C-alpha positions in Angstrom: -33.4 -76.2 -86.7 -33.6 -73.6 -89.4 -30.9 -71.3 -90.7 -31.5 -67.6 -90.6 -34.2 -66.5 -92.9 -33.2 -65.0 -96.3 -35.8 -62.2 -96.4 -37.5 -59.8 -94.1 -40.9 -61.1 -95.3 -40.1 -64.6 -94.2 -38.8 -63.4 -90.8 -42.1 -61.5 -90.3 -44.0 -64.7 -91.0 -42.0 -66.5 -88.4 -42.7 -63.7 -85.9 -46.4 -63.9 -86.7 -46.4 -67.7 -86.4 -44.7 -67.6 -83.1 -47.1 -65.0 -81.8 -44.4 -62.3 -81.3 -45.1 -58.6 -81.6 -41.8 -57.4 -83.0 -39.6 -58.4 -85.9 -36.5 -58.1 -83.8 -37.8 -60.8 -81.5 -38.5 -63.3 -84.3 -36.9 -66.7 -83.6 -34.7 -68.1 -86.4 -35.2 -71.7 -85.4 -37.9 -74.2 -84.7 -37.1 -75.6 -81.1 -34.6 -78.4 -81.4 -36.5 -80.0 -78.5 -39.9 -79.2 -77.1 -41.9 -81.2 -74.6 -39.3 -83.9 -74.9 -39.8 -84.2 -78.7 -36.7 -83.6 -80.9 -36.8 -82.3 -84.5 -34.3 -83.7 -86.9 -32.0 -81.0 -88.4 -31.8 -82.1 -92.0 -31.8 -80.8 -95.5 -35.4 -82.1 -95.9 -36.8 -80.6 -92.7 -35.4 -77.3 -93.6 -36.9 -77.5 -97.1 -40.3 -78.5 -95.6 -40.2 -75.5 -93.2 -39.3 -73.1 -96.0 -42.2 -74.4 -98.2 -44.6 -74.1 -95.2 -43.5 -70.5 -94.4 -43.5 -69.4 -98.0 -47.0 -70.5 -98.6 -49.0 -70.5 -95.4 -50.5 -67.9 -93.1 -49.4 -67.9 -89.5 -52.4 -69.8 -88.1 -51.7 -72.7 -90.6 -48.0 -72.6 -89.8 -48.6 -73.0 -86.1 -51.3 -75.6 -86.8 -48.8 -77.7 -88.8 -46.2 -77.4 -86.0 -48.8 -78.4 -83.3 -49.9 -81.3 -85.5 -46.3 -82.6 -85.4 -45.8 -82.2 -81.7 -49.2 -83.5 -80.7 -48.8 -86.5 -83.1 -45.4 -87.2 -81.7 -46.6 -86.9 -78.1 -49.6 -89.2 -78.8 -47.2 -91.7 -80.4 -44.9 -91.6 -77.4 -47.9 -92.2 -75.1 -48.9 -95.2 -77.2 -45.3 -96.4 -77.4 -45.1 -96.2 -81.2 -41.7 -96.4 -82.9 -41.6 -93.6 -85.5 -39.2 -92.0 -88.0 -39.5 -88.5 -86.6 -38.0 -86.9 -89.7 -40.8 -88.3 -91.9 -43.4 -87.5 -89.4 -42.2 -83.9 -89.3 -42.2 -83.6 -93.1 -45.7 -84.9 -93.4 -47.0 -82.7 -90.6 -45.3 -79.6 -91.8 -46.7 -80.0 -95.4 -50.1 -81.6 -94.6 -52.2 -78.5 -95.3 -50.4 -77.1 -98.4 -53.6 -77.9 -100.3 -55.4 -75.2 -98.3 -53.0 -72.5 -99.6 -53.4 -70.3 -102.7 -50.2 -71.8 -104.2 -51.3 -75.4 -104.0 -55.2 -75.3 -104.0 -56.9 -77.0 -106.8 -59.7 -79.2 -108.2 -58.6 -82.4 -106.3 -59.4 -82.8 -102.6 -57.1 -80.6 -100.5 -55.3 -83.6 -99.0 -54.4 -84.9 -102.5 -53.4 -81.4 -103.6 -51.1 -81.1 -100.6 -49.7 -84.7 -101.0 -48.9 -84.0 -104.6 -47.2 -80.7 -103.8 -45.2 -82.4 -101.0 -44.1 -85.2 -103.4 -42.8 -82.6 -105.9 -41.0 -80.6 -103.3 -39.3 -83.5 -101.6 -38.6 -85.6 -104.7 -37.0 -82.5 -106.4 -34.8 -82.2 -103.3 -33.7 -85.8 -103.6 -35.6 -87.6 -100.8 -35.8 -91.3 -101.6 -39.0 -92.5 -103.4 -40.0 -94.8 -100.5 -39.7 -92.1 -97.9 -41.5 -89.6 -100.2 -44.4 -92.1 -100.5 -44.8 -92.4 -96.8 -45.0 -88.6 -96.6 -47.5 -88.6 -99.4 -49.6 -91.3 -97.6 -49.5 -89.3 -94.3 -50.8 -86.2 -96.0 -53.3 -87.8 -98.3 -54.8 -90.0 -95.6 -54.8 -87.6 -92.7 -58.5 -86.6 -92.9 -59.6 -90.3 -93.2 -60.0 -93.0 -90.6 -57.9 -95.4 -92.7 -54.8 -93.6 -91.6 -55.2 -95.1 -88.1 -54.3 -98.5 -89.6 -51.1 -97.5 -91.4 -47.6 -97.1 -90.1 -46.9 -94.5 -87.3 -45.5 -92.0 -89.7 -48.9 -91.9 -91.4 -51.2 -92.5 -88.5 -49.8 -89.8 -86.3 -50.3 -87.1 -88.9 -54.1 -87.7 -88.6 -53.8 -88.1 -84.8 -51.9 -84.8 -84.4 -54.2 -82.9 -86.7 -57.3 -84.3 -85.1 -55.9 -83.3 -81.6 -55.4 -79.8 -82.8 -58.6 -79.3 -84.7 -61.2 -81.0 -82.5 -59.2 -82.0 -79.3 -59.2 -85.8 -80.0 -56.5 -87.6 -78.1 -55.4 -84.6 -75.9 -56.0 -86.8 -72.9 -52.9 -88.7 -73.9 -50.8 -85.5 -73.6 -49.7 -84.2 -70.2 -50.9 -80.7 -69.2 -47.3 -79.4 -69.0 -46.5 -80.8 -72.5 -49.7 -79.4 -73.9 -49.0 -75.9 -72.5 -45.4 -76.0 -73.8 -46.6 -76.6 -77.3 -49.3 -74.0 -77.1 -46.8 -71.4 -75.8 -44.3 -72.1 -78.5 -47.0 -72.2 -81.3 -50.0 -70.1 -80.2 -53.4 -70.8 -81.8 -53.8 -67.4 -83.4 -57.6 -67.5 -83.6 -57.3 -70.9 -85.2 -60.9 -72.1 -84.9 -62.3 -69.2 -86.8 -59.5 -68.8 -89.3 -59.4 -72.6 -90.1 -63.2 -72.8 -90.8 -63.0 -69.6 -92.9 -60.1 -70.9 -94.9 -61.6 -74.4 -95.5 -65.0 -72.9 -96.4 -63.4 -70.7 -99.0 -61.5 -73.7 -100.6 -64.6 -76.0 -100.4 -66.9 -73.5 -102.0 -64.3 -72.7 -104.7 -63.8 -76.4 -105.5 -67.1 -78.0 -104.3 -66.7 -81.4 -105.9 -63.3 -81.8 -104.2 -64.7 -81.2 -100.8 -67.5 -83.7 -100.6 -65.8 -86.7 -99.1 -64.2 -85.3 -95.9 -64.9 -82.8 -93.1 -64.6 -80.1 -95.8 -68.2 -80.9 -96.8 -69.4 -80.2 -93.3 -67.6 -76.8 -93.3 -68.9 -76.0 -96.8 -72.5 -76.8 -95.8 -72.2 -74.8 -92.6 -70.6 -71.7 -94.2 -72.6 -71.7 -97.4 -76.3 -72.8 -97.3 -76.3 -72.9 -101.1 -73.5 -75.5 -101.3 -74.7 -78.5 -103.3 -72.7 -81.4 -104.9 -73.6 -84.4 -106.9 -75.0 -87.5 -105.1 -73.9 -91.1 -105.8 -77.5 -92.1 -106.0 -77.9 -89.9 -109.1 -74.8 -91.5 -110.7 -76.2 -95.0 -110.0 -79.6 -94.2 -111.6 -77.8 -92.7 -114.6 -75.5 -95.6 -115.2 -75.8 -97.4 -118.6 -77.4 -100.6 -117.3 -81.0 -101.2 -118.6 -82.5 -102.5 -115.3 
């Protein structure tokens, strides 16, 4: 899908993300088709991949790609009709909020959604399509995403499949192995928890409403955030 990389650094990131040991062997393209899933070759998919590669470590790059393929395969199993370009954009960019460039005081999913909106809007993607990508990213850690259109729901489904194994029974063994071979896990379990823990402890208030709170509490026994009960008691009503 992608044109040749413009720098040695980016080529190295692709090599790392693909689990390859030498720069010379680095692929210059995301597979046009993998496990029967095709990736649209468009201006916007290229821009999304460039943003992903420029900001994310290899384990997050591969997680983003597995999220797309697992989401697409689950959607195929459930006979969902989906705009594959929009699904790819949302999956490729869904964890930008976990990167140094885009981390911040809002929940990581909102940080990432806002970053994706800026990237894609600046490139000229239509506002309605950009909003779908925003929704897919912002809602992916929340159960509400299951009740939205496929381009939104399948981001959460794909990410959940890769992080905790949910829905993998809807993916054939051969398709699963093809995706894992193309995008190896690269010590994902440990690296993901470490990365999320660092973000959650850096921005504790932003982490308290999703799985990020679980990770923060597990990785930092001193983690403590405000409780809604305190806010209720402190409200201005006299009762």
